[in-house]
MARBA-246937 format. One record per residue (C-alpha): residue number from 1; residue in one letter; x negated, y, z negated. Coordinates in nm, 4 decimals. Each point is the difference from the previous one (the first is absolute). Example, Ala and Ser with C-alpha at 12.3 -4.5 7.8 and 13.67 -1.06 7.14 Angstrom:
2
{pos = 1 code = A x = -1.2300 y = -0.4500 z = -0.7800};
{pos = 2 code = S x = -0.1370 y = 0.3440 z = 0.0660};
END
This chain:
322
{pos = 1 code = M x = -1.0918 y = -5.3523 z = -1.0460};
{pos = 2 code = P x = 0.2309 y = -0.2730 z = 0.1606};
{pos = 3 code = S x = -0.0329 y = -0.3790 z = -0.1291};
{pos = 4 code = Y x = -0.1761 y = -0.2282 z = 0.2299};
{pos = 5 code = S x = 0.3340 y = -0.0864 z = 0.1533};
{pos = 6 code = G x = 0.0161 y = 0.3663 z = 0.1250};
{pos = 7 code = V x = 0.2923 y = 0.0788 z = -0.2363};
{pos = 8 code = W x = -0.0289 y = 0.2679 z = -0.2582};
{pos = 9 code = T x = 0.0577 y = -0.0921 z = -0.3389};
{pos = 10 code = L x = 0.2280 y = 0.2215 z = -0.2308};
{pos = 11 code = T x = -0.2949 y = 0.1037 z = -0.1929};
{pos = 12 code = A x = -0.2095 y = 0.1014 z = 0.3167};
{pos = 13 code = Q x = 0.2921 y = 0.2147 z = 0.1304};
{pos = 14 code = Y x = 0.0168 y = 0.1955 z = -0.3177};
{pos = 15 code = Q x = -0.3737 y = 0.0487 z = -0.0175};
{pos = 16 code = A x = 0.0223 y = 0.1206 z = 0.3757};
{pos = 17 code = V x = 0.2819 y = 0.2210 z = -0.0853};
{pos = 18 code = G x = -0.1773 y = 0.1515 z = -0.2639};
{pos = 19 code = A x = -0.3173 y = 0.0623 z = 0.1797};
{pos = 20 code = G x = 0.2019 y = 0.1700 z = 0.2868};
{pos = 21 code = N x = -0.0940 y = -0.2684 z = 0.2349};
{pos = 22 code = W x = 0.3590 y = -0.1701 z = 0.0431};
{pos = 23 code = P x = 0.1949 y = 0.1451 z = 0.3372};
{pos = 24 code = S x = 0.3036 y = 0.1856 z = -0.0185};
{pos = 25 code = P x = 0.2962 y = -0.1042 z = 0.1996};
{pos = 26 code = P x = 0.0602 y = 0.2382 z = 0.2901};
{pos = 27 code = L x = 0.2469 y = 0.2882 z = -0.0494};
{pos = 28 code = V x = 0.3164 y = -0.0534 z = 0.2077};
{pos = 29 code = G x = 0.2536 y = 0.2791 z = 0.0493};
{pos = 30 code = D x = -0.0163 y = 0.3632 z = 0.0659};
{pos = 31 code = I x = -0.2756 y = 0.0941 z = -0.2301};
{pos = 32 code = G x = -0.0707 y = 0.3781 z = -0.1173};
{pos = 33 code = I x = -0.3568 y = 0.0750 z = -0.1058};
{pos = 34 code = F x = -0.1255 y = 0.2727 z = -0.2179};
{pos = 35 code = A x = -0.3720 y = 0.0744 z = -0.0396};
{pos = 36 code = G x = -0.2142 y = 0.2423 z = -0.1704};
{pos = 37 code = G x = 0.1023 y = 0.3151 z = -0.1264};
{pos = 38 code = E x = -0.0387 y = 0.1737 z = -0.3592};
{pos = 39 code = T x = 0.1412 y = -0.0333 z = -0.3450};
{pos = 40 code = T x = 0.0633 y = 0.2266 z = -0.2822};
{pos = 41 code = G x = -0.2780 y = 0.2429 z = -0.0531};
{pos = 42 code = G x = -0.0945 y = -0.0220 z = 0.3732};
{pos = 43 code = T x = -0.1997 y = -0.3215 z = -0.0356};
{pos = 44 code = E x = -0.0642 y = -0.1627 z = 0.3532};
{pos = 45 code = I x = 0.0937 y = -0.3852 z = 0.0087};
{pos = 46 code = N x = -0.0830 y = -0.2768 z = 0.2557};
{pos = 47 code = V x = 0.3219 y = -0.2132 z = -0.0769};
{pos = 48 code = I x = 0.1975 y = -0.1422 z = 0.2963};
{pos = 49 code = Q x = 0.3767 y = -0.1469 z = -0.0971};
{pos = 50 code = Y x = 0.2830 y = -0.1296 z = 0.2042};
{pos = 51 code = I x = 0.3793 y = -0.0228 z = -0.0289};
{pos = 52 code = Y x = 0.2558 y = -0.2209 z = 0.2000};
{pos = 53 code = I x = 0.1859 y = 0.2824 z = 0.1647};
{pos = 54 code = A x = 0.3337 y = -0.1928 z = 0.0441};
{pos = 55 code = T x = 0.0420 y = -0.0382 z = -0.3796};
{pos = 56 code = T x = -0.0409 y = 0.2017 z = -0.2797};
{pos = 57 code = G x = -0.3007 y = -0.0217 z = -0.3012};
{pos = 58 code = N x = -0.3305 y = 0.1156 z = -0.1398};
{pos = 59 code = S x = -0.2975 y = -0.0016 z = 0.2300};
{pos = 60 code = T x = -0.2568 y = -0.3070 z = -0.0245};
{pos = 61 code = D x = -0.3589 y = 0.0311 z = 0.0134};
{pos = 62 code = F x = -0.1584 y = -0.0853 z = 0.3584};
{pos = 63 code = G x = -0.3711 y = 0.1177 z = -0.0218};
{pos = 64 code = D x = -0.2451 y = 0.2642 z = -0.0181};
{pos = 65 code = L x = -0.1457 y = 0.2742 z = 0.2412};
{pos = 66 code = S x = -0.3572 y = -0.0228 z = 0.0394};
{pos = 67 code = V x = -0.0070 y = 0.3600 z = -0.1960};
{pos = 68 code = A x = 0.2591 y = 0.1965 z = -0.2101};
{pos = 69 code = T x = 0.1528 y = 0.2479 z = 0.2265};
{pos = 70 code = T x = 0.2681 y = 0.2596 z = -0.0226};
{pos = 71 code = N x = 0.1722 y = 0.2282 z = 0.2742};
{pos = 72 code = I x = -0.0032 y = -0.3085 z = 0.2237};
{pos = 73 code = T x = 0.2536 y = -0.1209 z = 0.2746};
{pos = 74 code = G x = 0.0830 y = -0.3202 z = 0.1345};
{pos = 75 code = S x = 0.1063 y = -0.1442 z = 0.3257};
{pos = 76 code = S x = 0.0666 y = -0.3556 z = 0.1212};
{pos = 77 code = S x = 0.0751 y = -0.2343 z = 0.2707};
{pos = 78 code = S x = 0.2367 y = -0.3384 z = -0.1012};
{pos = 79 code = T x = -0.3313 y = -0.1746 z = -0.0911};
{pos = 80 code = R x = -0.2337 y = 0.2662 z = -0.1275};
{pos = 81 code = G x = 0.0015 y = 0.2907 z = -0.2469};
{pos = 82 code = L x = -0.2547 y = 0.2761 z = 0.0491};
{pos = 83 code = F x = -0.0848 y = 0.2531 z = -0.2748};
{pos = 84 code = N x = -0.1322 y = 0.3385 z = 0.1647};
{pos = 85 code = G x = -0.2640 y = 0.2602 z = -0.1301};
{pos = 86 code = G x = 0.0718 y = 0.1748 z = -0.3576};
{pos = 87 code = E x = -0.1988 y = 0.1386 z = -0.2919};
{pos = 88 code = T x = -0.2175 y = -0.2137 z = -0.2443};
{pos = 89 code = A x = -0.1856 y = 0.1053 z = -0.2905};
{pos = 90 code = G x = -0.2895 y = 0.1091 z = 0.2277};
{pos = 91 code = G x = 0.2287 y = 0.2157 z = 0.2211};
{pos = 92 code = F x = 0.1912 y = -0.0787 z = 0.3422};
{pos = 93 code = V x = -0.0819 y = -0.2794 z = 0.2204};
{pos = 94 code = N x = 0.0595 y = -0.1226 z = 0.3516};
{pos = 95 code = T x = 0.0309 y = -0.3667 z = -0.0932};
{pos = 96 code = I x = 0.2809 y = -0.2418 z = 0.1171};
{pos = 97 code = E x = 0.0624 y = -0.3192 z = -0.1702};
{pos = 98 code = Y x = 0.2480 y = -0.2859 z = 0.0936};
{pos = 99 code = I x = 0.1965 y = -0.2981 z = -0.1476};
{pos = 100 code = T x = 0.1558 y = -0.2920 z = 0.1549};
{pos = 101 code = I x = 0.3605 y = 0.0647 z = -0.1533};
{pos = 102 code = A x = 0.1121 y = -0.3547 z = -0.0279};
{pos = 103 code = S x = -0.3091 y = -0.0698 z = -0.1879};
{pos = 104 code = I x = -0.0669 y = 0.1265 z = -0.3635};
{pos = 105 code = G x = -0.3417 y = 0.0948 z = -0.0319};
{pos = 106 code = N x = -0.2439 y = 0.3293 z = -0.0217};
{pos = 107 code = A x = -0.0440 y = 0.2661 z = 0.3077};
{pos = 108 code = T x = -0.2620 y = -0.0484 z = 0.2433};
{pos = 109 code = D x = -0.1917 y = 0.2434 z = 0.2271};
{pos = 110 code = F x = 0.1515 y = 0.0981 z = 0.3229};
{pos = 111 code = G x = -0.2035 y = 0.2857 z = 0.1174};
{pos = 112 code = D x = 0.0083 y = 0.3785 z = -0.0228};
{pos = 113 code = L x = 0.2245 y = 0.3077 z = 0.1217};
{pos = 114 code = T x = -0.1503 y = 0.2694 z = 0.2082};
{pos = 115 code = I x = -0.0098 y = 0.2548 z = -0.3091};
{pos = 116 code = A x = 0.0074 y = -0.0921 z = -0.3783};
{pos = 117 code = R x = 0.3155 y = 0.1436 z = -0.1435};
{pos = 118 code = G x = 0.3072 y = -0.0627 z = -0.2019};
{pos = 119 code = Y x = 0.3457 y = 0.1479 z = 0.0161};
{pos = 120 code = I x = 0.0424 y = -0.1725 z = 0.3176};
{pos = 121 code = G x = 0.3177 y = -0.0902 z = 0.1855};
{pos = 122 code = S x = -0.0148 y = -0.3475 z = 0.1298};
{pos = 123 code = C x = 0.2399 y = -0.2007 z = 0.2017};
{pos = 124 code = S x = 0.0011 y = -0.3263 z = 0.2049};
{pos = 125 code = N x = 0.1541 y = -0.2444 z = 0.2379};
{pos = 126 code = S x = -0.0788 y = -0.3355 z = 0.0707};
{pos = 127 code = T x = -0.3604 y = 0.0561 z = 0.1667};
{pos = 128 code = R x = -0.1126 y = 0.3598 z = -0.0944};
{pos = 129 code = S x = -0.0669 y = 0.1906 z = -0.3211};
{pos = 130 code = I x = 0.0133 y = 0.3843 z = 0.0255};
{pos = 131 code = T x = -0.1433 y = 0.2483 z = -0.2781};
{pos = 132 code = S x = 0.0871 y = 0.3431 z = 0.0238};
{pos = 133 code = G x = -0.1248 y = 0.3374 z = -0.1639};
{pos = 134 code = G x = -0.1465 y = -0.0161 z = -0.3178};
{pos = 135 code = Y x = -0.2257 y = 0.1935 z = -0.2724};
{pos = 136 code = A x = -0.3496 y = -0.0348 z = -0.1360};
{pos = 137 code = G x = -0.0600 y = 0.3596 z = -0.0877};
{pos = 138 code = A x = 0.0551 y = 0.1035 z = 0.3393};
{pos = 139 code = R x = 0.3315 y = -0.0692 z = 0.1607};
{pos = 140 code = Y x = 0.0356 y = -0.1913 z = 0.3174};
{pos = 141 code = N x = 0.2117 y = -0.0455 z = 0.3054};
{pos = 142 code = V x = -0.1532 y = -0.3200 z = 0.1393};
{pos = 143 code = I x = 0.1895 y = -0.2944 z = 0.0980};
{pos = 144 code = D x = -0.1890 y = -0.3511 z = 0.0237};
{pos = 145 code = Y x = 0.0985 y = -0.3480 z = 0.0788};
{pos = 146 code = V x = -0.0943 y = -0.3846 z = -0.0495};
{pos = 147 code = T x = 0.1006 y = -0.2754 z = 0.1343};
{pos = 148 code = I x = 0.1313 y = -0.1861 z = -0.3053};
{pos = 149 code = A x = -0.0625 y = -0.3799 z = 0.1236};
{pos = 150 code = S x = -0.3868 y = 0.0708 z = 0.0382};
{pos = 151 code = T x = -0.2484 y = 0.1750 z = -0.2271};
{pos = 152 code = G x = -0.2097 y = 0.2922 z = 0.0623};
{pos = 153 code = N x = 0.0062 y = 0.3821 z = -0.0052};
{pos = 154 code = A x = 0.2777 y = 0.2343 z = 0.0873};
{pos = 155 code = T x = 0.0023 y = 0.1780 z = 0.3366};
{pos = 156 code = D x = 0.0965 y = 0.3513 z = 0.0523};
{pos = 157 code = F x = 0.3770 y = 0.0160 z = 0.1185};
{pos = 158 code = G x = 0.0805 y = 0.3603 z = 0.0298};
{pos = 159 code = D x = 0.1054 y = 0.3169 z = -0.2204};
{pos = 160 code = T x = 0.2586 y = 0.0976 z = -0.2068};
{pos = 161 code = S x = 0.1441 y = 0.3759 z = 0.0773};
{pos = 162 code = F x = -0.1637 y = 0.1507 z = -0.3027};
{pos = 163 code = L x = -0.2380 y = -0.0750 z = -0.2916};
{pos = 164 code = W x = 0.2377 y = -0.2451 z = -0.1914};
{pos = 165 code = W x = -0.0548 y = -0.1967 z = -0.3194};
{pos = 166 code = G x = 0.2405 y = -0.1559 z = -0.2609};
{pos = 167 code = L x = 0.2264 y = -0.1353 z = 0.2840};
{pos = 168 code = S x = 0.1944 y = -0.3166 z = 0.0025};
{pos = 169 code = G x = 0.0259 y = -0.2575 z = 0.3127};
{pos = 170 code = C x = 0.2619 y = -0.2692 z = 0.1068};
{pos = 171 code = A x = 0.0671 y = -0.1484 z = 0.3307};
{pos = 172 code = S x = 0.1965 y = -0.2054 z = 0.2419};
{pos = 173 code = T x = -0.1521 y = -0.2485 z = 0.2305};
{pos = 174 code = T x = -0.0935 y = 0.2761 z = 0.2558};
{pos = 175 code = R x = -0.0145 y = 0.3359 z = -0.1718};
{pos = 176 code = G x = -0.1842 y = 0.1021 z = -0.3218};
{pos = 177 code = V x = 0.1209 y = 0.2757 z = -0.1747};
{pos = 178 code = I x = -0.1503 y = 0.2581 z = -0.2981};
{pos = 179 code = G x = 0.1703 y = 0.2476 z = -0.2029};
{pos = 180 code = G x = -0.0325 y = 0.2374 z = -0.2887};
{pos = 181 code = G x = -0.3211 y = 0.0898 z = -0.1649};
{pos = 182 code = L x = -0.2157 y = 0.3283 z = -0.0225};
{pos = 183 code = N x = -0.1764 y = 0.2235 z = 0.2418};
{pos = 184 code = N x = -0.3179 y = 0.1473 z = -0.0029};
{pos = 185 code = T x = 0.0997 y = 0.2636 z = -0.2550};
{pos = 186 code = F x = 0.1516 y = -0.2574 z = -0.2548};
{pos = 187 code = T x = 0.3608 y = 0.1126 z = 0.1120};
{pos = 188 code = T x = 0.2486 y = -0.3122 z = 0.0343};
{pos = 189 code = V x = 0.1666 y = -0.0508 z = 0.3257};
{pos = 190 code = N x = 0.2882 y = -0.1793 z = 0.1125};
{pos = 191 code = N x = -0.1401 y = -0.0784 z = 0.3442};
{pos = 192 code = I x = 0.0568 y = -0.3429 z = 0.1918};
{pos = 193 code = E x = -0.2084 y = -0.0987 z = 0.2924};
{pos = 194 code = Y x = -0.0523 y = -0.3276 z = 0.1870};
{pos = 195 code = V x = -0.2155 y = -0.2213 z = 0.2220};
{pos = 196 code = T x = 0.0455 y = -0.2989 z = 0.2428};
{pos = 197 code = I x = -0.1893 y = -0.2511 z = -0.1932};
{pos = 198 code = A x = -0.1422 y = -0.1998 z = 0.3205};
{pos = 199 code = S x = -0.1372 y = 0.3179 z = 0.1577};
{pos = 200 code = T x = -0.2475 y = 0.2574 z = -0.1311};
{pos = 201 code = G x = 0.0437 y = 0.3876 z = -0.0128};
{pos = 202 code = D x = 0.1260 y = 0.2708 z = -0.2264};
{pos = 203 code = S x = 0.3028 y = -0.0064 z = -0.2181};
{pos = 204 code = T x = 0.3493 y = 0.1645 z = 0.1242};
{pos = 205 code = D x = 0.2414 y = 0.2067 z = -0.1809};
{pos = 206 code = F x = 0.2915 y = -0.2152 z = -0.1076};
{pos = 207 code = G x = 0.1961 y = 0.2332 z = -0.2393};
{pos = 208 code = D x = 0.0238 y = 0.1028 z = -0.3460};
{pos = 209 code = L x = 0.0690 y = -0.1537 z = -0.3479};
{pos = 210 code = L x = 0.2670 y = 0.1240 z = -0.1998};
{pos = 211 code = V x = -0.2384 y = 0.1274 z = -0.2839};
{pos = 212 code = A x = -0.3953 y = 0.0856 z = 0.0265};
{pos = 213 code = L x = -0.1567 y = -0.2187 z = -0.2246};
{pos = 214 code = A x = -0.3512 y = -0.2068 z = -0.0030};
{pos = 215 code = T x = -0.0851 y = -0.3717 z = -0.1114};
{pos = 216 code = W x = 0.3353 y = -0.1506 z = 0.0850};
{pos = 217 code = A x = 0.0593 y = -0.3812 z = -0.0013};
{pos = 218 code = A x = 0.0734 y = -0.0634 z = 0.3585};
{pos = 219 code = F x = 0.1475 y = -0.3292 z = 0.1612};
{pos = 220 code = S x = 0.2171 y = -0.1339 z = 0.2869};
{pos = 221 code = S x = 0.2133 y = -0.2632 z = 0.1744};
{pos = 222 code = S x = -0.0491 y = -0.0325 z = 0.3719};
{pos = 223 code = T x = 0.2267 y = 0.2905 z = 0.0583};
{pos = 224 code = R x = -0.0328 y = 0.2379 z = -0.3085};
{pos = 225 code = G x = -0.2492 y = 0.1586 z = -0.1752};
{pos = 226 code = V x = 0.0408 y = 0.1112 z = -0.3684};
{pos = 227 code = F x = -0.1639 y = 0.2763 z = -0.2239};
{pos = 228 code = A x = 0.0519 y = -0.0161 z = -0.3878};
{pos = 229 code = G x = -0.1217 y = 0.1818 z = -0.2796};
{pos = 230 code = G x = -0.3068 y = 0.2516 z = 0.0278};
{pos = 231 code = D x = -0.1835 y = 0.3050 z = -0.1370};
{pos = 232 code = A x = 0.1659 y = 0.3460 z = 0.0637};
{pos = 233 code = G x = -0.3317 y = 0.1334 z = -0.1201};
{pos = 234 code = G x = -0.1525 y = 0.0883 z = -0.3453};
{pos = 235 code = G x = 0.0832 y = -0.3856 z = -0.1407};
{pos = 236 code = L x = 0.3562 y = 0.0260 z = 0.0435};
{pos = 237 code = G x = 0.1549 y = -0.3421 z = 0.1192};
{pos = 238 code = N x = 0.3443 y = -0.0255 z = 0.1942};
{pos = 239 code = N x = 0.2720 y = -0.2430 z = 0.0476};
{pos = 240 code = T x = 0.1075 y = 0.0665 z = 0.3731};
{pos = 241 code = I x = 0.0208 y = -0.3202 z = 0.2405};
{pos = 242 code = N x = -0.0079 y = 0.1398 z = 0.3620};
{pos = 243 code = Y x = 0.0333 y = -0.2245 z = 0.3180};
{pos = 244 code = I x = -0.0456 y = 0.0103 z = 0.3809};
{pos = 245 code = T x = 0.0559 y = -0.2021 z = 0.2844};
{pos = 246 code = I x = -0.3345 y = -0.0712 z = 0.1311};
{pos = 247 code = A x = 0.0984 y = -0.0360 z = 0.3557};
{pos = 248 code = S x = 0.1257 y = 0.3338 z = 0.0439};
{pos = 249 code = T x = -0.1222 y = 0.3318 z = -0.1076};
{pos = 250 code = G x = 0.1595 y = 0.2531 z = -0.2333};
{pos = 251 code = N x = 0.0359 y = 0.1100 z = -0.3552};
{pos = 252 code = A x = 0.0448 y = -0.2252 z = -0.3025};
{pos = 253 code = T x = 0.3244 y = -0.0912 z = -0.1542};
{pos = 254 code = D x = 0.0841 y = -0.0353 z = -0.3618};
{pos = 255 code = F x = -0.0081 y = -0.3634 z = -0.1172};
{pos = 256 code = G x = 0.0407 y = 0.0041 z = -0.4046};
{pos = 257 code = D x = -0.1879 y = 0.0506 z = -0.2924};
{pos = 258 code = L x = -0.2820 y = -0.1981 z = -0.1763};
{pos = 259 code = V x = 0.0823 y = -0.1556 z = -0.3600};
{pos = 260 code = T x = -0.2765 y = 0.1946 z = -0.1389};
{pos = 261 code = T x = -0.1611 y = 0.3323 z = 0.1380};
{pos = 262 code = T x = -0.3673 y = -0.0916 z = 0.1219};
{pos = 263 code = A x = -0.2822 y = 0.0851 z = 0.2277};
{pos = 264 code = D x = -0.2932 y = -0.1947 z = 0.0793};
{pos = 265 code = S x = 0.1724 y = -0.3206 z = 0.0651};
{pos = 266 code = A x = -0.0573 y = -0.2992 z = 0.2365};
{pos = 267 code = G x = 0.2294 y = -0.0801 z = 0.2448};
{pos = 268 code = T x = 0.0656 y = -0.3373 z = 0.1665};
{pos = 269 code = S x = 0.2955 y = -0.2034 z = 0.1738};
{pos = 270 code = S x = 0.1302 y = -0.2802 z = 0.1430};
{pos = 271 code = A x = 0.2071 y = 0.0321 z = 0.2951};
{pos = 272 code = T x = 0.3166 y = 0.0848 z = -0.2121};
{pos = 273 code = R x = -0.1241 y = 0.1270 z = -0.3549};
{pos = 274 code = G x = -0.2348 y = 0.2685 z = -0.0707};
{pos = 275 code = I x = -0.1971 y = -0.0050 z = -0.3002};
{pos = 276 code = I x = -0.1531 y = 0.2925 z = -0.2189};
{pos = 277 code = A x = -0.2559 y = -0.0890 z = -0.2411};
{pos = 278 code = G x = -0.1720 y = 0.1989 z = -0.2880};
{pos = 279 code = G x = -0.0611 y = 0.3695 z = 0.0308};
{pos = 280 code = D x = -0.0491 y = 0.2807 z = -0.2187};
{pos = 281 code = Y x = 0.1627 y = 0.3469 z = -0.0981};
{pos = 282 code = P x = 0.1095 y = 0.0208 z = -0.2704};
{pos = 283 code = G x = -0.2467 y = -0.2619 z = -0.1342};
{pos = 284 code = Y x = -0.1407 y = -0.3350 z = 0.1594};
{pos = 285 code = T x = 0.2691 y = -0.2498 z = 0.0140};
{pos = 286 code = N x = -0.0008 y = -0.3800 z = 0.0697};
{pos = 287 code = V x = 0.3762 y = 0.0025 z = 0.1582};
{pos = 288 code = I x = 0.0642 y = -0.1599 z = 0.3257};
{pos = 289 code = Q x = 0.3033 y = 0.1003 z = 0.1811};
{pos = 290 code = Y x = 0.1784 y = -0.1008 z = 0.3104};
{pos = 291 code = V x = 0.2466 y = 0.1107 z = 0.2846};
{pos = 292 code = T x = 0.1870 y = -0.1865 z = 0.2690};
{pos = 293 code = I x = -0.1245 y = 0.1682 z = 0.3016};
{pos = 294 code = A x = 0.2906 y = -0.0322 z = 0.2384};
{pos = 295 code = T x = 0.2453 y = 0.1673 z = -0.2649};
{pos = 296 code = T x = -0.0429 y = 0.3075 z = -0.1735};
{pos = 297 code = G x = 0.0498 y = 0.0470 z = -0.3851};
{pos = 298 code = N x = -0.2294 y = 0.0276 z = -0.3138};
{pos = 299 code = S x = -0.2832 y = -0.2077 z = -0.0579};
{pos = 300 code = T x = 0.0239 y = -0.3195 z = -0.2720};
{pos = 301 code = D x = -0.2242 y = -0.1333 z = -0.2470};
{pos = 302 code = F x = -0.1850 y = -0.2899 z = 0.1079};
{pos = 303 code = G x = -0.2590 y = -0.0666 z = -0.2502};
{pos = 304 code = D x = -0.3459 y = 0.1235 z = -0.1438};
{pos = 305 code = L x = -0.3515 y = -0.0054 z = 0.1249};
{pos = 306 code = L x = -0.2849 y = -0.1454 z = -0.2337};
{pos = 307 code = A x = -0.0601 y = 0.3060 z = -0.1123};
{pos = 308 code = A x = 0.1213 y = 0.4163 z = 0.0525};
{pos = 309 code = T x = -0.1946 y = 0.0531 z = 0.3107};
{pos = 310 code = A x = -0.0109 y = 0.2839 z = 0.2473};
{pos = 311 code = R x = -0.1665 y = 0.0908 z = 0.3286};
{pos = 312 code = L x = -0.0141 y = -0.3787 z = 0.1078};
{pos = 313 code = A x = 0.0401 y = -0.1468 z = 0.3340};
{pos = 314 code = G x = 0.2746 y = -0.2372 z = 0.1334};
{pos = 315 code = C x = 0.0544 y = -0.2098 z = 0.2748};
{pos = 316 code = S x = 0.1877 y = -0.3087 z = 0.1001};
{pos = 317 code = N x = 0.0330 y = -0.3113 z = 0.2391};
{pos = 318 code = A x = 0.3335 y = 0.1018 z = 0.1000};
{pos = 319 code = H x = 0.0601 y = 0.3614 z = 0.0706};
{pos = 320 code = G x = 0.1523 y = 0.1875 z = 0.2967};
{pos = 321 code = G x = -0.3117 y = 0.0446 z = 0.2039};
{pos = 322 code = L x = -0.0085 y = -0.3803 z = 0.0286};
END
């Protein structure tokens, strides 16, 4: 408690901090968020952690999801991060949770996806979050969306061109792009499709990735979308980095290679720097890597996650869709 004059004593401050009742200062800058996933042995976790994208260094604890969730995806505006769907110890869920990115703390319920599923491709601009495809025993071609600034359940947007899961998403301010993944026969694909975020409707063919891979880490600047790593099938990771120009259509171009071969990583970005965090194949990793999106070249070591984690969600307050 503060003293009678309204001033906190140092002892009272220490007690409040120890009890978790002392407010943290707001996070300022380009913040990357990672949430959920699973650690070595396939144990789901509820950890939310963050980095400052413009620097390098290890991640820091942010708070917790309400439930330990893997195969989860992230999307965000400049103020809110959303964590969509995924798989818990009890099965696949339709849950959407959110955080205020500047305020350290636990996630809060937002609403529900139209279908409970994981392995979704998520992307967003400053107003809408879009989730595409997914898997929950069955495979799905559904696309749904929410308005990030509000709370509530998702609304149907349209369909992808086939039953699609293990895909990844990124966006410009106007266009959402999804790519890679697996089809209904568990075969990896190199398809890229896109939607106009402000409208509704089915996705449209964009072109092809260089390699057919699933569970890529995807991120973007306002002009370029990047897909990094991925699973070629049978638990084989990859170090490939591809990029596209989002405003056009066409096939992807080689960007460079990852520092470590991986799949099931989380991708996020600022307007200039792309982040690849964690992953699996061969083995769970805590490595964070980065690239400069406007150039081409191999990734560089950034730091480490709090623990070796795969199948986690990534988002930021500064990605190319904002």
